[in-house]
C-alpha positions in Angstrom: 15.4 29.7 -14.6 12.9 32.2 -13.1 12.1 33.1 -9.7 8.8 31.2 -9.6 10.3 28.1 -11.2 12.9 27.7 -8.8 10.0 28.1 -5.8 7.6 25.4 -7.3 11.3 23.4 -7.6 11.9 24.1 -3.6 8.2 23.4 -3.0 8.3 19.7 -4.8 11.2 18.6 -3.3 10.0 19.5 0.3 7.0 18.2 0.3 8.6 15.0 -0.8 10.8 15.1 2.1 8.2 15.5 4.2 6.6 12.9 2.6 9.0 10.0 3.2 11.1 11.3 6.3 7.0 11.4 8.0 6.8 7.4 7.3 10.7 6.9 7.4 13.0 9.3 9.7 15.8 10.4 8.2 15.7 8.6 5.4 16.0 11.4 2.5 19.2 13.8 3.7 20.3 16.9 1.4 23.7 16.7 -0.4 25.6 19.1 -1.1 26.6 19.6 -4.7 27.9 21.9 -7.4 24.9 21.6 -9.8 22.9 25.3 -9.8 20.2 23.4 -11.8 19.2 20.6 -9.8 18.8 19.3 -6.0 20.9 16.2 -4.5 19.3 14.2 -1.9 20.8 11.2 -0.5 18.5 7.9 0.2 18.8 5.4 2.7 15.9 2.9 2.8 15.0 1.6 6.3 15.3 -1.7 7.9 18.1 -2.6 6.0 21.5 -3.8 7.3 24.0 -2.6 6.2 21.3 0.1 4.6 22.3 0.6 1.0 22.4 4.5 0.1 21.6 5.8 -2.7 22.4 9.6 -4.7 19.2 11.1 -6.4 19.5 14.3 -8.4 16.1 16.0 -9.2 16.6 18.6 -11.9 14.3 21.6 -11.6 11.5 20.2 -13.9 11.2 17.3 -11.6 8.4 15.5 -11.5 8.0 16.2 -15.0 11.1 14.4 -15.4 12.9 11.8 -13.1 15.9 11.7 -10.7 19.1 10.7 -11.9 20.8 8.2 -10.1 24.2 9.0 -8.8 26.6 7.7 -7.0 25.3 3.7 -5.5 26.7 2.3 -2.2 25.4 -1.7 -0.9 22.9 -2.0 -4.4 24.2 -1.7 -8.2 23.4 1.1 -9.4 21.6 -0.1 -12.7 19.4 -2.0 -10.6 18.1 1.5 -9.0 17.8 2.6 -12.4 15.8 -0.1 -13.8 13.5 0.0 -10.4 13.1 3.9 -11.3 12.4 3.7 -14.9 11.4 0.3 -16.0 8.4 1.5 -17.9 4.9 0.7 -16.6 6.6 -1.4 -13.5 9.3 1.8 -12.9 8.8 3.9 -9.7 8.7 7.0 -11.7 5.5 8.2 -13.9 5.5 11.7 -15.6 4.2 14.4 -12.7 4.3 12.1 -9.9 6.7 11.9 -6.6 7.9 8.6 -7.0 11.2 8.6 -4.2 8.6 6.7 -1.7 7.6 4.0 -4.2 11.4 3.5 -5.0 12.5 2.7 -1.5 9.3 0.7 -1.5 10.4 -1.2 -4.4 14.3 -1.7 -2.6 13.3 -2.5 0.5 11.0 -5.3 -1.1 13.6 -6.8 -3.1 16.4 -6.7 0.0 13.6 -8.5 2.3 11.9 -11.2 0.2 15.1 -11.9 -0.9 14.5 -11.8 -4.9 18.1 -10.4 -5.9 21.4 -11.8 -5.0 23.7 -10.7 -2.5 25.9 -8.5 -5.1 22.7 -6.9 -6.2 21.5 -5.4 -2.5 22.6 -6.0 0.9 20.2 -7.8 2.2 18.7 -7.8 6.3 19.5 -10.3 8.8 16.7 -13.5 9.5 14.9 -13.2 12.1 15.3 -15.8 14.5 12.5 -15.5 16.7 9.9 -16.9 13.5 9.0 -20.0 13.4 6.6 -21.7 10.8 4.0 -22.0 13.5 3.3 -18.3 13.5 3.0 -17.9 9.7 -0.8 -17.8 8.9 -1.9 -20.7 6.7 -2.0 -20.4 2.7 -5.5 -20.2 1.0 -5.1 -24.4 -0.3 -3.6 -24.6 -3.9 -6.0 -24.5 -6.6 -8.5 -22.3 -4.5 -9.1 -18.4 -5.6 -10.8 -16.2 -3.6 -13.6 -13.9 -4.6 -12.2 -10.6 -3.4 -14.8 -7.2 -4.0 -12.4 -4.7 -5.6 -13.5 -0.8 -5.7 -12.8 1.8 -7.9 -9.7 3.7 -6.8 -10.7 7.3 -4.8 -7.5 10.0 -5.6 -7.5 12.9 -3.5 -4.3 15.3 -4.1 -2.4 12.1 -5.3 -3.3 10.2 -2.5 -4.9 6.9 -3.7 -7.4 4.6 -1.6 -8.8 1.0 -2.8 -10.8 -1.4 -0.6 -11.1 -5.0 -0.7 -13.4 -7.2 0.6 -14.3 -11.0 0.9 -15.8 -14.0 3.6 -14.3 -15.8 6.2 -15.1 -17.7 8.7 -12.6 -18.1 11.2 -9.5 -15.6 12.5 -7.3 -18.1 10.6 -9.1 -17.0 7.4 -8.9 -13.9 7.9 -5.1 -14.0 8.1 -4.8 -16.4 5.8 -7.0 -13.9 2.9 -4.7 -10.9 3.8 -1.7 -12.7 3.0 -3.4 -13.5 -0.2 -4.0 -10.3 -0.8 -0.4 -8.9 -0.3 0.8 -11.0 -3.1 -0.3 -8.8 -4.9 3.5 -6.6 -5.0 1.2 -3.5 -6.3 -1.4 -3.5 -2.8 2.1 -5.2 -0.6 4.0 -1.7 -1.7 0.8 0.7 -0.5 1.9 3.0 2.2 -0.9 1.6 4.7 -2.8 -1.6 4.5 -5.9 -0.9 6.5 -7.2 -4.4 8.0 -11.0 -5.1 9.6 -12.5 -8.5 9.8 -15.9 -9.5 12.0 -17.2 -13.4 12.2 -20.6 -14.1 13.8 -20.4 -18.1 14.7 -23.1 -19.9 13.6 -25.3 -21.4 16.8 -24.0 -19.2 19.9 -23.9 -16.0 17.7 -20.7 -15.2 19.0 -18.9 -12.5 17.3 -15.0 -12.7 17.0 -13.4 -9.2 15.5 -10.0 -7.7 15.4 -8.1 -4.8 13.3 -5.1 -3.4 12.4 -4.0 0.3 11.2 -1.4 -0.9 9.9 0.1 2.5 10.6 -2.6 4.8 9.8 -3.6 5.7 13.8 -7.2 5.0 14.7 -8.4 3.9 10.9 -8.5 0.1 11.9 -10.5 0.9 14.9 -13.2 3.2 12.5 -13.1 0.6 9.8 -14.4 -2.2 13.0 -17.0 0.4 13.8 -18.1 1.0 10.5 -18.8 -3.3 10.4 -20.1 -3.1 13.6 -22.9 -0.7 12.6 -23.6 -2.2 9.4 -24.0 -5.5 11.2 -22.1 -7.5 8.2 -21.2 -10.9 9.7 -18.2 -13.1 8.3 -16.1 -10.5 6.2 -12.8 -9.2 6.1 -12.4 -5.8 4.8 -9.3 -4.1 3.2 -8.1 -0.6 2.5 -5.2 0.4 0.9 -3.6 3.8 0.4 -0.8 4.8 -1.5 0.4 8.2 -0.1 0.7 11.2 -2.3 3.4 13.3 -0.9 0.4 15.8 0.8 -1.3 15.5 4.3 -4.8 14.9 3.9 -5.5 15.5 7.3 -9.5 14.4 8.3 -10.6 13.8 4.9 -8.2 10.6 4.8 -11.0 8.9 7.3 -13.7 9.7 5.4 -11.9 8.2 1.8 -11.1 4.9 4.2 -14.3 5.1 5.0 -15.8 5.6 1.5 -13.9 2.8 0.3 -14.5 0.1 2.8 -18.0 0.6 2.7 -18.1 0.1 -1.0 -16.0 -2.8 -0.8 -18.6 -4.0 1.2 -21.6 -2.9 -1.3 -19.7 -4.6 -4.1 -19.2 -7.8 -2.3 -23.0 -8.2 -1.1 -22.0 -8.0 2.2 -24.6 -5.0 3.5 -27.7 -6.5 4.8 -29.5 -4.6 1.8 -26.9 -6.1 -0.7 -28.0 -9.2 1.0 -31.8 -9.1 0.4 -31.3 -7.8 -3.3 -29.3 -10.8 -4.5 -31.6 -13.1 -2.8 -34.5 -11.5 -4.4 -32.4 -11.8 -8.0 -31.3 -15.4 -6.9 -34.8 -16.2 -6.7 -36.1 -14.6 -9.7 -33.5 -16.4 -12.1 -31.9 -12.7 -12.5 -28.5 -12.2 -12.4 -26.4 -8.5 -12.0 -23.1 -7.6 -13.5 -20.2 -9.7 -11.8 -17.9 -7.1 -9.9 -15.7 -8.7 -8.1 -12.4 -10.0 -9.0 -10.1 -13.0 -8.3 -6.6 -12.9 -7.0 
């Protein structure tokens, strides 16, 4: 291997370590190996007790080629290999870093209790959780209509906006629960939320937002809702982190995805006016919304 190829491999491994440890400190640690043509790390998915550990061996051709799963403790090696290499469902895709997604898949399996205790260590149940704290589910047979944007991609990070109509804070919670039923969206690095309701008659404004770990993102989205004077809507921007820090550009993309979801959904005042005019004229535009 040339010095240039060795340098590229070092950069790839360093970027994936920085990406994962910036979100979950200590989750990926180097492991001394006798393999000169590979780099070996131990993956320890966080928030699991007992925590499983997975040995990952990265060839110098990574991410063009997948990491090799080595010794595993607390989780079956065959299960990890299936999560990593399971075709279209697998975490690894040619040319893309995959460790964060693999980590999230393992955490999701454990936290949702979708595998048996023999497959993976299960976290203890939260004794403080009560049925009253859970948001009400969307009524059976009712499908929310979501406005969904095309992906915004920058340096391997992906941003997608979603928006739907709500009329109460409880409906906002239910809408978020509905969206997160999509496992791909649930595995996003951040699902940033803002919603705004204007009560009929009194005109009282009820609003809230959540950064979901992306500092100040929720408040910026809430500010967008206020500036555009939208009413009775929740907007959610999902971001899948690609391993490269975007700096302030990430807020530009979050804002663009949120605004585009509002536009597609017809929530912006000018879009509402257009839809009403089309309705009066009997014309119908292309429906850009999706149902989940």
